[in-house]
N, C-alpha and C positions, 0 to 999 in steps of 0.2 A: 477531366471526367468531373462535371459539375456535379453538386450534391443531389441535385434531383437525379441526374443520372445514377450517380452510387445509390441510392435509395431503391430506384427500381431493379439496378442489379442485384441489391441485395435481396429483394424480395422476390427475384424471379428464381435467383441460383443461391439460396440462404446455404446450401451445402459447400459450394464453391467457396462463398465468400468465410465461410467457418473454416475451412481449410488453411487458406491463404492467410488469414489473419490468426489461425492457431501456430503455424509455421513461422509467423513473422515472431509471434510471442514466444515460441521456445527459443529462437536466436537470441532475442532480447534477455532472456531468462539466462540465457550460456552468459551473457556479458554481467548480467547481474550476480551470477555465480563471484564472477572476478570481483566486483564491486565488494560485497560482503565477506570476502576473504581478504581484501587488500586494503579498504579502505581506513578500518580499525587499526591497520598497523602503521597508516599513515604512508601508504605504498602508492606509486602511481598505478592506475587502471589500464596504462595503455602500453608501457614499455615495463619490464620484457616481454615476451610472449610467453603463451603458459608452459608451464614446467610442474614435472612430477616433484614433491617432497625429496626427493632422492637428486633432483637437480638435472635429469634429463628431461630433452624438450620433447614435450608432447605432438606428433603427428597431427596436421590439419583434420584427417579422416577421423579421429578418435576425439575431437572436439566438437563433432556435429552433437548436437543437442539431441538427448535421449539415447540416442542409438551410440554413441561412444561408453556410455556408461554399461547400457544392456552388453553389449559386445564384449565388454570387458569384465560382465559379471561383478563390476565393484572392486575391482583389484586392480593394482596399476600393472601394465605390461611390462615396464622395464624392470621393475624390483617386487611386485607384487604385493606392495603397500595396499593398505584398504581405503577406498574412495568412498568418502561421506554419500550417504542415502540424499543429504542436503542436495546435493547437485541436479539429480532428474526430478526430485520434488519441486525444486525453484523453477525449473525448464516446463516442468508439466503444468504446474499452478499456473503461469503468466501464459502460458500456451491457452488453458481453459478460460481464463481471464479475457483474455484477448477475443477469443471464439465469442464468448458471450456478450462481450460488448458491441462487437460489431453487428449480434444478431438482435441487440435489445434496446440500444440507444440509437439517438440520432447520429447521424455522421461526424458532426464535428463535435459532439459530446463523446461518441466513440474514439476520434483522433485524440482529445483532450485526457481520455482514460489512458491512452498508451504510454502517456506522460506521467498521470498521476498513480497509477495502481504499480508500476515500476517503482516510483520512488517509496511508497509503501512497504511494498515486498523488501527491498534494500534494507530499510530501516527495522523492520522487524527481523528479519535475519541476522544481520548485525547483533542486536540484542541478543538474541536467541543463540550464536553462536559465541560470543565473546564480551555479552553483560554491558557492551560500552555502544552508543549510537554516534555514529559521527556529525558534526556540526553541518557539513557542506550541504547533502542532500535533505538535512532536515531544513534548513534555511532555503534550499531552494523551492521546498515544497512552499513555504510561505509568499516567495516573492513569484513564483509560476502561478500561482493559485490568483494574484492580485493581477498580473500581465491577462492570463487567459480570460478572467471576468471583465476586462477592459475591451480585448478584441473578439469575445464571443458574448455578449449579453445574457445571451441565454441559458448559457451556463448557471446564472443565477435566478432564472427565471423573468429577467427585464426585456422583455418584446412588446411592451404596450404602446409605448409613445411612437408616435408618426415619426419624429425627428431621430435618427439614430444615435446622434451624440447624447441626447438625454436619456437615451437606453444605456449607453456605455457609462456615464456618470451615474446613474442609480445601482448599476452592478458593481462601479467600482466602490461605492457607499456599502451595499451589503458585505461585499469582500471585505472590506477595513473592519466594518461592525463585527463581522463572522472571527477575523482576527484579533479584534479586541475582547469579544467575549470567550473565546478560546485561551486566549493569555490570563484574563483576570479570573476566569474562574477555575482552571487547574492553579495559579497562582494561589489564590485565598484556600482552596481545598491544602493544598501543599502546605503552607503555613500553619493553617491550623491543625493539622496533622502530624505536622512536625514538633510542634509546641504540644500537643496531647499523649503524643508516644514517646517524647524526648529523641527522636532520631529522623533522619530525612523520610519524610512520608512517600513523595516523587522526586522524579530528576527533573531537570530542567528540558530533557530532552521531550518528557511527556507534556511539558508547556509549550514547545516549538511545534509539536506535532497534531496537538489540537488547534493551533493558531494557526497550521498549515491546511488542516482538515476544514476550519471554518473560512480561509481564503476561496478553498476551492468550492464549498458547500455552504457558506453563511452561517448565520449563527444557530439556526437549528441543528446545523450538521455537526458543529463543534458542541454543543451542549450532547448531542446524540453520541459523538464520538467518547465524550467521557464516560457517560453514564452508561451508554450500550456497552463501551468497552471494559466498564468496571462488571457488568453483569459475566460479559464472557470469559472476563479473568476468574471470577468464581466458578463457572462452569470448568474451567481448565484445571483449576486447583481443587475442584472437589475429591478427584481421585486421591490427592494426598491428604485431605482431610480423613478420609476413608482408612488411609494408611496409619492414620496419628490412632484412631479408635482400635485398631488391629494390631497397634505397637511396631507395626514395620517402619524402619528408617527409610528414610526419603530426603530429598531435597526440597526445603520449603520454600524456597524463591522460586517466582514465577515471574518472568520478566513482562512487564506490562505493556511494552509499545508493540507486540503482534496484538494484544487484544485490540488495543486504539487502532491500530491499522485494520483490522478486521470490520470493526464499528466503521471507520471512516468509509471502506469500501462498500459496505451495507447499503450507508446513507447516500453513496454516491449514486449507484444502482438505483435505489428504491425510496430515495427520499420523500419525494412526493407521496409515493403512495401510502410509505408509514403514516405521514401526518394525516391524509385521508379516512385510514383505517382506525387512527387513535379518536380522529372526530366524531366516527361515527359510532364506536366505542361509548365515548363518553355522554354522547346525545343520544343512543339508543339504548 
C-alpha cells in the first residue's frame, strides 16, 4: 500500500484504521510489559516464555492483551497472586496512542511513532517500577531518532529542498543539534543543581532521554521535554505537597523520566502547533 493509498484509506475508514492500530498497539503494549519487568533485572525479553511469579507457565490465551487481566480479575489463575494493574494500563495506553497516531499524524510519522512512543513507555515504566532506567532503550532512542531523521526528513520538517539528499542532510543536522541541546541543557542543570543541593539533582538517564527526544523532535523538542517535563513533574507531585501541609506521610520521591516522556510525546504529536500558539500569544 502506497502512502497516498494509506491516507485515503484512513480518511475513508477512520474507525477501522483506529481499531486496527489500537489492536497492534495493545499487542506491542503486552511486549512492553515484558520489557518493563525484565530489562531492569538484565533478563532476556525473548526467553523464557511468560510465567507467573510462582513459576507456572501462563497459557497463551491468558496473555491476550487486556482480555487476560480482565478475565482473571487481576489474580493469577495458578496461585491467586495479585497481578499488577500496570499490565492493562500499559496495554491500553499503547493501544490509545497508536490509534491517536494513525488518526492525527501523516502515515510516515505515525509509523515512526510506533517506535518512538513504545520506547518512552518502556523508559517511564522502568523508572516507575524499579527507579532504574536501562541504557539499551534510552540509547536506542538517540540512535533511532538520528536514523529516522535521515530516512524521513519530514520528521524534522525538512521538505523544502528540491534535491532529497539536501533535505536528508538538513534533517540529520537538526537531529544532531537536538541531541546536543538535550544533552548540554540537562547536563548543565544537573551540574548546577548538584552543586547547590549537595546531592545528585538529575540522573544520567534524564540526560540521554532529553537527547533522544531531541534526536526525534529537534532542539525545540528537547527544550520542551525538559521544561515541559518539569511542569508535569510539579503537577504530579502537587498531591504530595498537600500531604506535607496536612502532615500526612508520603513518599517524596517522584520519578522524573515519566514526566519527560509525557512531555516528549506531547511535542511529537503537537510540537508545531505549540510553537505557533506561543508565537500568537507573544505577538498578540
